[in-house]
C-alpha positions, 0 to 999 in steps of 0.5 A: 561615495555610495552614501551620497548617492540619491535613493539609498535611504530605502536600501538602509531601511532594508538592512534593519534586523530581521525577525528572530525566527527568520534569522534562525532559519537562515542560519540553520539553512546556511549551516546545512548547505555548508555541511552538504557542500563539504560532504559533496567535496569529500565524496568527490575526493574519494569516488572509488571508495564510495562507488565500490563499498555499496556494491561489495556490501550488497553482494555480501548481504545478498548471499544471505538469501539461503535464510529466506523464509516466507510468512506462515501466519497469514491470519495474524497478518491480515487480521487486527492484532489486538481485538476483542474477537481474538480474546473471545476466540481464546475463551471459546477454545478453552471452554468448547475445544474442537476435539471435545465435540463428539457429535457434530461440527459446523464448518464455518464455526469450528476451524481446527488446525487442518481440514479439507473442504470442497464445494460440489456444484452441478452444471445441470440439475440438482445435486440431489438427483440420483445420478449426481447423488451417487457420484457425490457419495462415491467421491466421499468414499474415495476421500475417506479411503485415500491414503498418504505415505509419510515419509515418501520413501524409506523403511519407516514409511507408513500409510495414513488414511482419513480414518486415522487422522479424523476427529472421532465421535463418542463411538470412535467413528469419524465425525462427518457432515450431517448432509452425508447422512441425509444423502445416504438415507435418501439413497438407501430409500431409493434402493429399497423402493421406500418413500424418500424421506423429506429433506428440509432446509435449513434445519432438517431431521435425521433418521435418529430423530436429531435435528441438524442445521444444513444451511452451510452444507446445501446451497442454491436451494429451491423449496416447496411452498405451502401449496406445492409452489416452487420458491426461489433460491434461498427463500425457504422458511424454517423446515421447508422441503427441498425441491432442488439444490445446486451446490453441496459443501463437505468438510473433513476435519483432521487432527494435527497434534504434534509435528508428525501429525501436522506433516501427515495432515499437510500431505493429506491436504495436498493429496486431497486437492490432487484427488479432487482435480483428478475426480473433476476430470473424470466427471465433467458434469460436476464442478469441484472447488477445494479449499484447505487450511493452507490454501489462503497462505499458499494463494496469498504468497503466490502473488509474489511468484506471479510477479517475478517476470513482470517485475523484471520487465518493469526494471527493464522498461524503467531502465530504458526510459531512464536512459532516454530521460538522461540523454541530450543532443550534446553527446558530451553533456548527455549522461545516459548511463546515469539513468541506468546507474540510478536504477542500479543504486535503487536495486543495490539498496533493495538487495542490501535491505533484503540481506539485512532482513534475512540475517535478522530472521525476518519473513517475507510476504506478498505485501512487500511487492510495493516496497520496490516502487516506494524506493523507485519513486524516491530514488529516481526523483533524487537522481533526476534532481541531482542531474538537473542541478549538475547541468546548472553548474559552471562547466569551467569549474572543477568536478569536485566543486561542481559535485559540492555545488550539487550537494549544496543545492539538492541534498537539503531538499532531498534529505527533507523528503527522506525525513518525511518518508521515514516519519510516515513509514516509521510511525506506521511501523510502531506498536501503535499500528494494530495491523501486522501486515501494515507494521511489517511493510512499513518497517521494511520500507523504512529500512529500504528508504534509509539505505536507498538514501545512503546509496544515493549519497555514496554510490550515485554521487560517485557515478556522477563524479566519474561522468563529470570527469568524462565530460571534462575530458570531452568524452562521449557520454555513452561510448566514453570515447573522446569527441573530435574537435569541429575542424576534424569532425567536418571530414567525417560522414553525416551520421558520425557528425550527428553521433559525435555532436558537442559544443566545445568551450571556445564555441561557448565563449563566442556564441552562447550567453549564459543559460541559467536564470537565478534571482537570489544568492540563496539559489546560487550554490553553483557559482563562485562569483560575488557580483557587483554591478553599478546601474543607473536608471529611473525607478518605477514601481514595476521594475524592481528585480531580484536584487533590487535592480533592473537590467534595462534594454539599453544596458551595456556590460564591460567584463574583463575575465577569460571565461563567460560568467553565468550572471544571474539575469532578471530576464529569461534567456530561453527565447534568445538561446542560439543553440536550443538543441543543446538543451534537454528535450523536456527542459526545452519544452518546459522552458519554451512552451509549458511554462508560458502556457500554464501561467497564461491568464486565459488558462488559469480559470480552466485549471482552477475549474479542473481542480474543483472537478478533482475535489468533487470526484474525490469527495464523491469517492470518499463518501463511498469508501468501503472496508475490504476485510475479506482476505480472499481479496488479497490473493492471486486470481484464479486460485483455489481460494478465489474460486472457492470464495466465489462459489460460496458467495454464489450458492451459500449467501442466503444465510450467515455463518453459524454464530456461536452464542456462548454463556460463559458464566453460571446462570439461573436457567430454571428462572422463567425470566432468564428463559424468556430473555434467552429465547428473546435474544435468539428470536428471528434467527435460525437456531439450534438451541439445547435450551429451547429443545429442553423447554419443548421437551418439558412442555411435551411431558406436561412439566413446568419449565420453571422448576427448582434448580435441582429438579431442572438439572436432574431432568436435564442430565438424566432424562433429556440428554439420554434421549438419542435425538438430544444426546448431541446437546451434551457437547453444548453444556458444561456442568460444574460439581457443587458438592457431595449429593448435590446436583451440579450447576450448568457452568457454561453452555452454547447455542447456535444462531444463523441469520438470514442475509443478503448479498452484503453478507460481511456488512450485515455480519459487522452490524450484527456483531455490534448489535449483539455486543451492545446487548451483552453489556446490558443483559443479566446473562453474561454471554459472548458471540463468536465466529472465526470471521469476526477476527477480520471484522472486529475493529478492522476499519480502525485498525486499517485507518489508524496507521494512515491517520497517525502518519498524516498527523506526523507529517503535519507535525514535522512540517510545522516544526520545520517551519520554525527552524528550517523552512519558510512557514508558507512552504510548510503550509502549502506542502501540508495542503498539497499532501492532504489534497493528494491523499484525498484525491487518491482515496476518492478516486481509488474508491471510484475505481473499485478499490476497497480500503484494505491493508494493501491500499492503506500501505499505498496511501501511506507511501503516497505521502512521501511520493507527493512530498518528493514531487511538490516539495522542491517546486514550492521551495524553489518558488518561495526562495525567490525574491522580487520579480512577479509570481508568474516569473518565479513559477516558470523558473521553479518549473524549469528547475524542479518540474522537469525532474518530476516529469522524468520521474513520472515517465519512468515510474509509470513505465515500471507500473505498466507490467505490474498491471498484467499480473493476475492477482487481486493484490497487485491489481490494488497495488497498480491502481493505487500507485498509478493514482498516487503518481497521477495526482502528485504530478497533477498538483506539481505541474498544474494546480500548484503553478496556477494557484501560486500565481495569485496566492501567497507568498508575495514576491514584491519587495515594497514600493518607493515614492515616485519622487526619488528620481534616479537611483544608483546601485553598485555591485562588486564582481569577485571571480575565483579561478586557479591562479588569481582573484580579480576585483572589478567595478562595472558601471552601467 
């Protein structure tokens, strides 16, 4: 009996109870596999329903594109949603609204709802030369007199000019830039042969005695030094004379109160751009760069328009390569249409998700261009995994059983990777995310991935059932025509025999041994056999196989069954396959070449060295990460926004934007210590300060600057603000009444500061913002600073990086939780380390490639977590599930089974990305670079780093060694074969 066989004591030792955690994992794992097996049988039993329902649903929801709407609030998307700068901006608007300013406006400080702005540059000479100056004033006059008709046709049409739409001053005259007044004075002096007034930079004095800041209106300035020497561009001191200027910026503010005025202002902006384009054609010596309030929104959404044709080309290229990746030499077992149907499944799921968004009133923006690639990577990998598992099933099984086996083998891993996608994207779509663009993208991507998963279970699986029936009937995989048998095929031409080549089942019985390798019952979902073999052989420490036995070289097998049994062999049959042409090309290369090469002892050191180089360059880029808070970096190239931004950075980068210094509470301005503090805060800035001018005014009149409150306020109101050169300061002071007969208090006030900057303008503004905010916390005077650009700078780094950080922590938590119930702990550890390594590499290499950390790159980094899990998760699970044999052997098996789908996905995914690189857009350029790095780093880990590291790092594959004195050991295995007619039990002794 079995109990008397020598050497069986060790077998009974292994039957002792396992730890509870491992038993729980096995129970849950078996339950899930059984559930997916039943689901596969159900889908295979109703293929027509599961194939037609997604198509009909997509068509019905696709009809909702009549509700397609584009996002209008680009600033709200690209700026942090909750920031101190937005609160400060609301407070500033309540204290000093734009329509309250009756004298002067600063184009980079006050940005009303509608405006038109233009930068004028010269090819040669200066904009202050007589010829150019006259042309610029002519342009100003044409814009001033330009009219728009609203509505365009009809009896109720009216003509609106700039004088009707502009913001008026206290004399009901349109507020225009101070540089226009200065240029009119210069032209008037030249016309009347008077001496030309000196134009100083950046603060000049106008004819009415008022000082005006023109640093944001005159650019590329060369000034006169103290001794008459010419200073370099932008190096002028305060009040220095201007010798020449290369650029000029003009801003035209519009009122847009009410829907009608907003429509008129919108039409005026379009006419403004058209007029500038026409004027530039008539005056080629000038360069005109327009910008309006709607330019950023239009140019941001223009990326989607430019990407229409490249996306169609991506779909076509991916479809062609998907067909090739699913093709084989055998025309019956080849399934080219499944590659195209996998792409169709992804397309249908995207159409369904878009229909749901339309029906729920969601809006679209250009960041959604990345969602098809998230769905494509996930869907293609699942489809290739299913096809790979299908080819490992027994061909003599019924199609329903084969599909059920595919579900049992693949869907647990595919569902796990889908959960990782949903976890990363779902958490980034939560209210914890402070960036609206990231939240909207992740919300839409979560919906799309969920629908793609459902369609993969239904539509693609049904297509797999249909192609399975074609294979069972020996029909051509491409033309669906029945393939003749070899005896009839011999009389056909050579090209016909090549086209109709297949291997019939009777050939397989006589010529082909089993092809598939399997080493554990857990990895045998495709077989209905329970195997029992009796082996007698000497035991050595190195001959332990997957089930505790070894097939020795002189073994003989006796089988009594009508069909070939795909027995799990402990040795590879790759080298003994008599029909290598029947295998898939990539599978053959992986089995015969790459698997042996990557696990070669002499190759491993070079792979480890390559990984160290990878980490080194990743660290180099990680230390140079910069934040990209400039919205113009996300718009289409060669658009008005990009050209305007380049001209502004080139000619107007010497000084920062005008910063508003707002004292929002009543302060004792008459106190000398308060005066010193405020003057000290503004020290080092170019400034336009009512307080400094008022104190100089008092000093010039030999009055003390430290006066009682009543005297200080009375002189300010009744003397200082009534002087023509100081009257514009009335816009900067808010008085609050105290009582009958008392002088009012200064409730709030503002001064304007301008800092000297270098090329890194945005970084310096961020540092300046933090410095002045820290100062406001310790100051006796309550103040705040604001500029519209602070909305993008404030907490931008935290707002951009927090979704990525939260998603990464969520993935690690999910892996840790799953290791307690479903997955092996070491698989979770390896997968977590792989995700961190891929993320680290993508972040570092994208920085070296010139990509900044903006909302689009963060979206790609979030999706990279799911993509790398798709690629490396099945390989790790396949390696960890094997028992016995060497690590190297199981690495090769895992590469054969799961490395090929990863390689196929990489080929199709890369082909889809190539056309995107041709889109002339900063947004798609960032998308292409980040997704390319994601695919490259993921496949590098799957096919190179992990196969090498797993050959000498845990988990171990040994089952323990026995003492050498046990002698011979006898093992018994039972073979139970299920077929449609009978059950055969057989004992085979070796």
